[in-house]
N, C-alpha and C positions, 0 to 999 in steps of 0.2 A: 574469468571464473567460469569453469565449465563443469557440467555434470555428465558423467559417463554412463550411469545406469540407475534405474529406479526399480525397486522390488516392492510389491505391495499385495496385501490381501485384506479383504473385508472393507474396502474403502468405496463408499458410495455405490453406484451401480456397476463399477468396474469389476470385470473378472480378475481373479488373481493373476498378477502379471510379473514378468521379469523382462524389462524393456531396456535394451541398449539405446542410448540417446545419441543421435548424430552430432558430431562436433559443432556444426553450424546451426543446429536446430532442425525443426521440422514443421510441416503443415499437417494438422489433424483435420482430416476431411470426413464428412458424414452428415446425414440428416439430423434434424433437431432431436434431442432426447436420447442420443446414442452414447453420450458420455464424454464428448469433446471437452466441455468446460470442466467436468470432473477431473480430467487429466491435468488441466492447468492448475486446478485446486490442489491436486496431489503434489505436483511439482513445487507449488508455493508453500505447502504446509511446513517444510523444514526451515523456512525463513523465520517465522515467528512461532512455530509449533502451535498454530491454531488455523482455523479455516479462513481462507481468503474471503469467503462470503459472510463471515460472522456467525456461522453455524456452530452449535455446541458439538463436542466430540461424539456424543450419543447420536446426533443427527447425521454426522459424517459416516457413522458405521453403517455398513450395508445391512439392509433389512434381513432380519433373521439370524444375523451373526452375533457372536458374543463380544466382538470388539474388532479393532483393526490394527495392523502393523505395517510400517513402511520403513524402508532403508534407502537413502540416497547416497550413491557413491560418487565422490568428487574426483576430479582429474588427478593423475599421479603427481605426487609431490606436495599436495595440500595436506595440512594437518589441522584438525582432524579430517580424515578422508571419508569415514562412514558416519552418517547422521541417521539415527534410528529413533522412531517414535512408536510406542505401542499404547493402546487404550483398551481397557477391559470395562465393558458396560456394567458388570457386577461390581458395585462399589465405586464406579466411576473413577477408576485408577488409571493414571497416565504415567508412563515411564519413558524417559529420554536417555539416550546414550550417545557418546561420541567416541568412536573407535573402541566401543565396548565399555567405556567408563561413564558413570553417571555424573553430570555436573552438579555442583553444590546448589546452584540457584538457576532458575529459568533464564535470568539475564545473562548467565555465562554461556548458555546454549545458543543464543541467537547471534546472528552476524557472521557465522561461518559459511553459510550459503545465502547469497543475496540475489533477489529477483525483483523485477518491477512488473506488476500485472496491470492490464487494462481489461475491464469488463464493461459491457454496455451500461450497466448500472452506475459506472463512474461518471456518467453525465451529471449525476447528482452533485459532483464537485463544482459544477457550474450552475446547475438549475436549482439545487437544493438549499437547505438552510445552512447557516454559518457552522453548525456542528459538524457537517460533512467536511468542510475545509479545515476546521481545527483538528479533526481526526487525521486528516491527510498530513498536516504539519507534524503532529505528534508522532505518527508512524515513521515518517521520513527522518526526522531529527533524532528519534530514539535509536533507529538503526545506525545512524551516522555517528552518534556521539553518546557514549555511556554516561557522561555527566548529565546530559539532557534526560536520559532514561531514568536516572536516579532522582533527579529533581522532579520529574513528572510524577514518580511514585510518591515522593514526599508531599508534593503539592496536593495530589488527590486525597491522600490520607488526612492532611490538615483541613482541607476543604470539607470533607465528609464529617469530620469531628466538629468543626465550627458550625456547620449547618444543623447537625443534630442538636447542639446546644441552643441554637436559635429557635428550633422547633419546640424545644422545652422551655423557651422564654428565660433561659439562663444567660443573660447578656454578658455577665462578668466571665463566665466560663468560656463563652464564645471568643471574647477578646484574648483569652489566654493562648489561643491558637494563632493569633495575628503574627507573632514573630516568625514562626515556622512557615506560615503561608507567605509572608513577605519575602523571605530569603529564597524559597523554592520558586515562587511565582516570578520574582525578578529574573532568575536564571532562564525561565521559559520565555519570558517576553524578550529578553536580550538576544537569545539565540534565534527566536523567530524574526526579530527585526533584522538581524545580521543576515539571515538566510534570504529574506525577501529582497534586501538591498543587493545581495550578491547575484540573485537569479532573475531579477525583474527584467533586465535587458535581454537575457537569454530566452526568457519566456516569450517576450515580444518578437524576438528574432525567429524563434521556432514557428510561431504562428505565421509570420511572413513567409518563411521557407516552405510551409505547408500549403501556401496559396492564399492566405488571408490578405486582402487589400486594405481593409480598415485597420486602424491602430488598436491593438488589444494590449491592455496594461494590467499590471499586477502590483498591489500595494497592501501593506498591513494596516488594518483598521483597528485601533485600540489606543489606550492611554499609554503613550511612550514613556511617561514619567515613571511608570511601574517597572521599567527595566533596571531600576536600582531599588534596593530595599527601603531607602529613605523616602522614596516617593509614595510608599504605601500608607504611611502614617496619616497624612492628610486625606488621602483618598478614602481610606476606611472610616475615618472620622466623619467625613461628609456623608457617607452612605449609611452610617450607623442607624439612624432613625428608620430609613427605608428598609434596611436589612432586617431590623427587628419586626417591622410590620409584615414583611413578606416571608419571614422565617427562612431566609436564604441569603447567601452572600452574592452581592451584585457587582463586586469589584474584582477584577482579575482576568487572566488570559482565558479562563473558561467562558468568558463573555465576548471575546474578541473575534475578528473575522479576517479572512484573506479576500480582498476585494478585487474582482475581475471586471474590467470596463472595456466597452467597445466604443471607440470615438467619444470617450468621456461619459457614456451612459452605462448603467449596469448591464452586463452581458446577459445575465439570466432573464432580463426583461425585454431586451431588444434584439438579441441575436437569433439567427436561424438555427435549426438543429445542426446543420453542417458546421456553422461557426462555433457553436457551443461544443460540439464534438472535437473540433480542431483545438480549442483551448484546453479541453480535458486531456487530450493526447499530449499537448505541449507541457502540461503539468507533469505528466508521466516522464517526459524527457528530462525535466528539471530534477525529478526524483532520481532518475538513473545517473545523471551527472553528479548529484550530491553523494550518492552511495559509492560511485566510482572514485571520486576524489577522497572520500574518507577511508576506503578500503584498499585503494591501489589496484583494484581489479574491476573488470566490467561485469556488472550484474546481468543476469539473463533477462530477456524480455518475454513475457507471457501475455499474449494479446488475443482476446476473444472477439472474433468477428469485427476486427478493428476497421476494416475498409467499408463497412456498411454505412450508408447515409452520407458518404463523401462522394462528390462528383469525380469524374475521371481524372481531372487535372490534380485534385488533391490526393486521390489515390496514388497516382504516379509519383507525386512528390514524396508522399509518405513511404512508398516502396523504396525509393532511392535513398531516403534518410535511413531506413532500416538496414539496407544493404551496405551502407557506407561504413567502413571500418569493420573488419572481420574478426574483432577480438571477442565478440559476445555470441552467445547462443540466443536464438530467437525461435519461440514456439508460437504458432498462430493457428487459430481454428477458422474453418470456413465450411459452410454447408456444401459448396460445390467448387470445383476447380475453376469454372468460368467466371466466378465472382472475384477471383484474384487478379491483380494488375498483370498485364502481359510481361512486364520487365521484372518479374519476381521469380526468384529461384531458391527453393529449399526442398529437401527430401519430403515426399508425401507419405503419410501413414493413414490408413483407413481405420475409422472407428465405427464399429457395428455392434449394437447391443452390449456395449461395455468391453468388447474385445478389440485389440489393436493389431493390425496386420500391415505389412508393406504394400504400398500401391504399385501400380504397373510401371510408373515412371516418375521422375521428379518434375516439379514445376520449374520451367526455365524460360529464358528470354527467347 
């Protein structure tokens, strides 16, 4: 899956651009604050039609502009080939089109362009609270499986309604949402358990391939009986008194975690920054493999300063992993050319004050 061109105006600090994208990807070079990460955010936007960094559309709009618009052109033969998003600050109106036609639902728009992004803030996948890892699972599985996306939407709606009833001390009304919560929640837990079992060995193997000597493991932490609707009846009954007291639902996948361990201990507590970054990158490779298997095409990689805080050995191994298999596009940011591994080669593009220009030569071995 390759993108050939991106056209945009009014997006972040980027000057209006019409950029042809190299088939293999590129390195965006430039000092901090020039717009390198904004370029990755722009390329990721058509994946979910929202900001990679969780910003609202009004925050993505360039200061002083009435809105933004972008069009991503995919490689010849893909349908749809043109993915467009436009946002007007007045009225906060967003319009999406695919080859000029508006999809009926947002869910119909996603999945036509797939990319996996790594930002330095993704260290929160390892260092942060369980909510970070749940969000990771929900994003990956929603992009890979429409059934999961639909179940997630139904679960969130039922959970919100149940919690509202609990806050109003209407326990009978809260229980009325239990069937919907159970069916949708069981789907989420079942998919999450299946994914973790399928990718646990690959995650560990990627950490080893990137230079980690200690064993890093991945497992799902949650009540596995909730993978079937029948398992919810007893669990919700046990939690009923506590839920009423807290005015919140304490049972379900919204309370579960994806547990990362280093030699049996929690990685976030004992791992070095390099080890934690290695694990976060390994999760991104699991995401790429998941989306590739589901779509039959290689997602692009969008990597922001990915080599930072890795020793030379890990940098070299990561570079080799990124360059293996030329079916994907890879876009990387770096402040300087000399911060890239020697054995790395992609076309270089300079980013200066939001403008993108060709560099004097390519990074090569």
